[in-house]
C-alpha positions in Angstrom: 0.0 0.0 0.0 1.5 3.4 -1.0 2.3 6.0 1.7 -0.2 8.7 2.7 0.3 12.4 3.0 -0.1 12.0 6.8 2.9 9.7 6.8 5.0 12.3 5.1 3.8 14.9 7.6 4.4 12.6 10.5 7.9 11.8 9.3 8.9 15.5 9.5 7.0 16.2 12.7 8.6 13.3 14.5 12.1 14.5 13.3 11.3 17.9 14.7 10.2 16.3 18.0 13.8 14.9 18.3 15.3 18.4 18.3 16.5 19.7 21.7 14.2 22.1 23.5 16.5 25.0 22.8 15.8 24.6 19.1 12.0 24.9 19.6 9.7 27.9 20.2 9.2 28.7 23.8 7.3 31.2 26.0 8.6 34.8 25.9 9.5 36.7 29.1 5.9 38.0 29.3 4.5 34.5 29.0 3.3 34.7 25.4 3.8 31.7 23.2 5.9 31.7 20.0 5.0 30.1 16.7 7.1 29.3 13.6 6.7 27.6 10.2 8.3 24.2 9.7 9.4 22.5 6.5 11.1 19.2 5.7 12.2 17.0 2.8 11.3 13.3 2.9 12.5 10.4 0.8 10.3 7.5 -0.3 11.1 4.3 -2.2 8.5 2.0 -3.9 5.6 3.5 -1.9 7.3 3.4 1.5 8.6 6.3 3.5 12.3 6.0 4.1 12.8 9.1 6.3 13.3 12.8 6.7 16.4 14.1 5.0 16.3 17.7 6.1 14.1 20.0 8.1 14.1 23.7 9.1 12.1 26.3 10.9 12.1 30.0 10.2 10.4 33.0 8.7 12.9 35.9 8.5 14.6 37.6 5.5 17.4 40.1 5.1 16.6 43.6 3.8 18.4 44.3 0.5 20.2 47.3 2.0 22.3 45.0 4.1 23.4 42.7 1.3 26.8 44.2 0.6 28.0 43.6 4.1 27.2 39.8 4.0 30.3 38.7 2.1 28.6 35.3 1.5 28.6 34.6 5.3 25.1 35.7 6.2 22.0 33.8 5.1 19.6 36.1 3.2 16.4 34.0 3.3 15.6 32.1 6.4 12.1 31.0 5.5 11.6 27.3 6.5 11.1 26.0 2.9 14.3 27.7 1.7 16.4 26.5 4.6 15.1 23.0 4.2 16.2 22.9 0.6 19.6 24.4 1.4 20.1 21.8 4.1 19.2 19.1 1.6 21.8 20.4 -0.8 24.4 20.5 2.1 23.6 16.8 2.7 24.1 16.0 -1.0 27.4 17.8 -1.0 28.6 15.9 2.0 27.6 12.6 0.3 29.4 13.6 -2.9 32.5 14.4 -0.9 32.4 11.1 0.9 32.0 9.2 -2.4 34.9 11.1 -4.0 37.0 10.5 -0.9 36.4 6.7 -1.2 37.1 6.8 -4.9 40.4 8.5 -4.3 41.4 6.0 -1.6 40.2 2.8 -3.1 39.9 3.5 -6.9 36.3 2.5 -6.7 33.2 3.2 -4.6 32.2 0.5 -2.3 30.1 2.5 0.2 26.3 2.3 0.2 24.8 5.7 -0.4 21.2 6.0 0.5 20.6 8.7 -2.0 23.2 8.7 -4.7 24.4 6.3 -7.5 27.3 6.6 -9.9 26.2 7.3 -13.4 27.6 4.8 -16.0 30.1 6.1 -18.4 27.9 5.7 -21.5 25.2 8.0 -20.0 27.6 10.8 -19.3 28.2 13.4 -22.0 29.0 17.1 -22.4 25.3 18.1 -22.1 24.7 15.9 -19.1 28.1 15.6 -17.4 27.4 15.0 -13.8 29.1 11.8 -12.4 26.3 11.1 -9.8 22.6 10.9 -9.7 19.9 10.5 -7.1 18.9 6.8 -7.3 16.1 6.1 -9.7 13.7 4.5 -7.2 14.0 7.5 -4.8 11.2 10.1 -4.7 11.4 13.4 -2.9 8.5 15.1 -1.0 8.2 18.2 1.1 6.0 18.9 4.1 5.2 22.5 5.0 3.2 23.6 8.1 2.1 26.8 6.4 1.1 27.6 2.8 4.2 29.1 1.0 4.3 32.9 1.1 3.5 34.6 -2.1 0.9 33.8 -4.8 0.0 30.4 -3.5 -1.3 31.9 -0.3 -2.9 35.2 -1.5 -6.5 34.0 -1.1 -5.7 32.7 2.4 -4.1 36.0 3.3 -7.1 38.0 2.0 -9.6 35.8 3.9 -7.6 36.3 7.1 -7.7 40.1 7.0 -10.1 42.0 9.2 -10.0 44.7 6.5 -9.7 43.1 3.0 -8.6 46.4 1.4 -5.4 45.7 -0.6 -2.3 47.2 0.9 -0.8 50.0 -1.2 2.8 49.5 -2.2 5.0 52.4 -0.8 6.1 54.9 -3.4 9.8 54.6 -4.2 12.0 55.3 -7.2 14.1 52.4 -6.1 11.3 49.8 -6.4 12.2 47.3 -9.1 9.7 47.0 -12.0 7.0 44.3 -11.9 8.0 42.5 -8.7 5.4 43.2 -6.1 6.2 43.8 -2.5 4.9 41.1 -0.2 1.1 40.9 0.0 0.4 44.3 -1.6 -2.0 44.6 -4.5 -4.4 41.8 -3.6 -6.1 42.2 -7.0 -3.0 41.2 -8.9 -2.6 37.4 -8.9 -0.2 35.0 -10.6 2.7 37.4 -10.2 6.1 37.3 -8.7 6.3 38.7 -5.2 9.1 39.7 -2.9 9.6 39.0 0.8 8.6 40.0 3.4 4.8 40.2 3.3 4.5 42.9 6.0 3.6 46.3 4.6 5.8 48.2 7.0 9.0 46.0 6.6 12.1 47.2 4.7 12.1 45.8 1.1 14.1 42.8 0.1 14.9 41.3 -3.3 14.2 37.7 -2.1 11.5 36.1 -4.1 8.5 34.5 -2.3 8.6 30.8 -1.4 5.9 30.3 -3.9 8.0 31.7 -6.7 11.2 29.8 -5.6 9.3 26.5 -5.4 7.7 27.2 -8.9 11.3 27.7 -10.2 12.4 24.5 -8.6 9.8 22.7 -10.7 12.0 23.6 -13.7 15.6 23.6 -12.3 15.1 20.8 -9.7 16.0 21.0 -6.0 19.7 21.1 -6.8 21.6 24.3 -6.0 24.5 25.5 -8.3 26.9 23.8 -6.0 25.3 20.3 -6.1 24.5 20.7 -9.8 28.2 20.4 -10.6 28.1 16.8 -9.4 24.5 15.5 -9.5 22.2 15.1 -12.4 19.0 17.1 -12.0 16.9 14.3 -13.7 15.7 12.7 -10.5 16.1 15.6 -8.1 12.6 17.1 -8.4 9.9 17.2 -5.7 7.1 14.7 -6.3 4.7 16.4 -3.9 4.2 19.1 -1.3 2.1 18.1 1.7 0.2 20.9 3.4 -2.4 21.1 6.2 -5.9 21.0 4.8 -6.5 24.6 6.2 -3.5 25.8 4.1 -4.7 24.7 0.7 -6.7 26.9 -1.6 -7.0 24.8 -4.8 -7.4 27.9 -7.0 -4.3 29.5 -5.6 -2.2 26.3 -5.9 -3.3 25.6 -9.5 -2.6 29.2 -10.6 0.8 29.4 -8.9 2.3 26.0 -9.8 0.5 24.0 -12.4 0.8 23.6 -16.2 -2.6 25.1 -16.5 -1.6 28.1 -14.5 1.1 30.7 -14.9 3.7 28.0 -15.7 2.0 27.0 -18.9 4.2 29.2 -21.2 7.3 27.3 -20.4 6.1 23.8 -21.3 7.4 23.9 -24.9 10.6 25.9 -24.3 11.8 23.5 -21.6 11.6 20.5 -24.0 15.0 21.8 -25.3 16.6 21.1 -22.0 15.6 17.4 -21.6 18.9 16.0 -22.9 20.5 17.7 -19.9 18.2 16.2 -17.4 16.0 19.2 -17.0 12.2 19.3 -17.5 9.1 20.9 -16.1 8.1 18.5 -13.3 5.1 20.0 -11.4 4.6 18.6 -7.9 1.3 17.4 -6.5 -0.3 19.3 -3.6 -1.5 16.8 -1.0 -3.5 17.6 2.1 -2.8 16.3 5.6 -4.9 16.4 8.7 -1.8 16.8 10.8 -1.0 20.2 12.4 2.4 21.3 13.7 2.3 22.0 17.4 3.9 25.4 17.0 1.8 26.6 14.1 -0.5 29.7 14.4 -3.6 27.5 14.4 -3.0 25.5 17.6 -3.7 28.5 19.9 -7.2 29.7 20.9 -8.5 32.5 18.6 -8.2 35.1 21.3 -4.5 34.3 22.0 -2.0 36.4 20.1 1.1 34.4 19.3 4.6 35.9 18.8 6.7 34.8 15.8 9.9 33.2 16.8 13.2 34.8 15.7 15.0 31.5 15.9 15.7 29.1 13.0 16.5 25.5 13.6 18.2 23.4 10.8 19.0 19.7 10.8 20.2 17.4 8.0 22.5 14.4 8.3 25.2 15.5 10.8 24.3 19.2 10.4 22.7 20.9 13.4 22.4 24.6 13.5 20.5 27.3 15.4 20.4 30.5 13.4 19.5 34.0 14.4 19.6 36.8 11.8 21.3 34.6 9.3 24.2 33.5 11.6 24.9 30.8 14.1 23.4 31.8 17.4 25.8 32.5 20.3 28.9 33.8 18.4 30.0 37.4 18.1 30.2 39.5 15.0 33.3 38.7 12.9 33.7 35.2 14.5 34.1 32.7 11.7 32.2 30.2 13.9 29.1 32.4 13.3 29.0 31.4 9.6 26.4 28.8 8.8 27.4 25.7 6.8 24.5 26.7 4.5 25.9 30.1 3.6 27.1 30.9 0.1 30.7 31.1 1.4 30.7 27.6 3.0 28.7 25.9 0.2 30.9 27.4 -2.5 34.1 26.3 -0.7 32.8 22.8 -0.2 31.8 22.5 -3.9 35.1 23.7 -5.2 37.0 21.4 -2.8 35.0 18.4 -3.9 35.6 19.3 -7.6 39.3 19.7 -6.9 39.6 16.2 -5.4 37.3 14.6 -8.0 39.7 15.6 -10.8 42.7 14.2 -8.8 45.8 12.8 -10.5 44.4 9.7 -12.0 44.5 10.1 -15.8 42.5 6.9 -16.2 39.4 8.5 -14.6 36.7 9.5 -17.2 36.7 13.3 -17.7 33.6 15.3 -18.4 34.7 18.7 -20.0 31.7 20.7 -18.7 31.9 19.4 -15.2 34.9 21.1 -13.7 35.1 24.8 -12.8 37.7 27.1 -14.2 40.3 28.4 -11.7 38.9 31.9 -12.4 35.6 30.9 -10.8 37.4 30.5 -7.4 37.9 34.2 -7.1 34.4 35.6 -6.3 30.9 34.1 -6.0 29.8 36.1 -9.1 32.5 34.4 -11.2 31.6 31.1 -9.6 27.9 31.4 -10.7 29.0 32.7 -14.2 31.2 29.8 -14.9 30.6 27.9 -18.1 29.7 24.8 -16.0 26.4 26.6 -15.2 25.7 28.1 -18.7 22.8 25.7 -19.6 21.3 26.1 -16.1 21.4 29.9 -16.4 19.8 29.7 -19.8 17.0 27.6 -18.4 16.3 30.0 -15.5 16.3 32.9 -17.9 13.6 31.1 -20.0 11.4 30.5 -17.0 11.8 34.2 -15.8 11.0 35.4 -19.3 8.0 33.2 -20.1 6.4 32.4 -16.7 7.9 34.1 -13.7 7.9 37.6 -15.1 9.2 40.3 -12.7 11.8 38.0 -11.2 14.6 40.3 -9.9 18.2 39.4 -9.0 19.0 39.5 -5.3 22.4 41.1 -5.9 24.9 42.9 -3.7 26.5 39.8 -2.1 28.4 38.4 -5.1 31.9 39.9 -5.2 33.6 38.4 -2.2 36.1 37.3 -0.9 37.4 40.7 0.3 40.6 41.4 2.2 41.0 39.6 5.5 40.8 42.9 7.5 37.4 43.6 6.2 36.0 40.4 7.7 34.8 41.9 10.9 32.6 44.5 9.1 31.4 41.8 6.8 29.3 40.1 9.5 26.4 42.1 10.8 25.9 41.6 14.5 23.5 38.7 14.9 22.1 40.3 17.9 20.7 43.3 15.9 17.1 42.4 15.2 16.7 45.4 12.9 18.8 43.6 10.3 16.1 40.9 9.7 12.5 41.2 9.0 9.8 38.5 9.1 6.4 38.4 7.5 4.4 39.1 10.6 3.7 41.9 13.1 5.2 40.9 16.3 7.2 41.7 19.5 10.8 40.5 19.2 11.9 38.3 22.1 15.7 38.5 22.2 17.4 35.3 23.2 20.4 35.9 25.4 21.4 32.3 26.1 24.4 31.2 23.9 24.0 28.1 21.8 26.8 25.7 22.7 27.8 23.7 19.6 30.8 21.9 18.3 31.8 23.7 15.1 34.5 22.4 12.9 35.5 25.6 11.2 36.5 25.5 7.5 39.5 27.4 6.2 38.5 30.6 4.4 41.3 30.2 2.0 40.8 28.2 -1.1 43.8 26.0 -0.3 42.9 22.4 -0.4 44.7 19.8 1.8 44.3 16.1 1.8 41.8 15.0 4.4 43.6 13.2 7.3 40.5 11.3 8.4 38.6 9.3 5.6 34.9 10.1 5.4 32.5 7.3 4.7 29.2 8.0 3.0 27.3 6.2 5.7 28.8 8.5 8.2 27.3 11.6 6.6 24.0 10.4 5.3 21.1 9.2 7.4 17.5 9.9 8.2 16.5 12.3 11.0 
């Protein structure tokens, strides 16, 4: 018997339940309860749930004005769905690194990866060069405790307003064309929106979770860093599971389906199929389960406070994040940098690519797989490398045909800078004005430091042979 949506939800909810209490919402000093969105990615095989691969809580986003100070070391978008996907990609990178490490040590891969398989040499070519793929019988699903912000939740947002009058967008000459701010202009549906939803919050260039998930139906769940190594062909979401109360069928169809705003890209994306890309719409599935820290568990007369804490777990990764940085570390401390940050993910990807090339001339080479040395210099050059040329072209097609108004979240692309600039590059993670969430609230500052063991990575792109071999079974695992 195939799995049910409730089983997917239970898998993520049970994994969340295993987190320590310090990773969960708790009463504020004045006794009011906190709430937070939860999202997680679950793997299934042949109709059976295997387990939760990644999960995250969170709802905050960095205003665009602070982007130049990030230097790749501050997370821009801390909504639960986005963090869960980033954590999933971190898990994939760890698995890739472990497989490459074993290949270098033994000349072959003997470890049992739960997720990945080596592609056969006759299936690898210049259009589809990745050496690994997610196993053919694995399917990926996402559970979300709240409807994704943006177009998929507009009707729910309108229905929840005491005054249904559309919010007017603030007048500004700096407003980007087409992209709408948060929940403004209720009458305009099917459009790209920016975070946050609050009308009084500083603007960001981060697209809504609806828009990001719609894009993932075309590009797959893979980030640029994992796309170097893993074929996108089997890396798409099969379904998104949402509480019944969070599903408006009209909204979901308009936002995600082939009969909604994504219809114009069906034919253009056929061109990308030889590279493993295609339009793969996920199914929206309802669950009766409710997250214990959602907005809906409290009595109607109780006003909950949004939590400013994000919890992330995937494989061996455990992080508590406040304002885009690891909780408990001072500004400028390298230990404050999340493993999910642009900086850490880029370094991990380049290191894995470096060791995959190795010195073994007998190993098959894929000319489009490996990054040029120039791409090491800045994140912008990394993303502009020829290895991502086809992926960029696909995204441009989607933006041009379906997700019109998509704007680039620029300003954090040209690092690394000089070492002495590092302290300024990390905004104080105790400054709550840096981050904005989607909800009116009273911020409860958390003063207790989060004790964690952190194996800091070198900031320099100097690669040294790992002294301790990593086994794939040591980095993979269900939560």
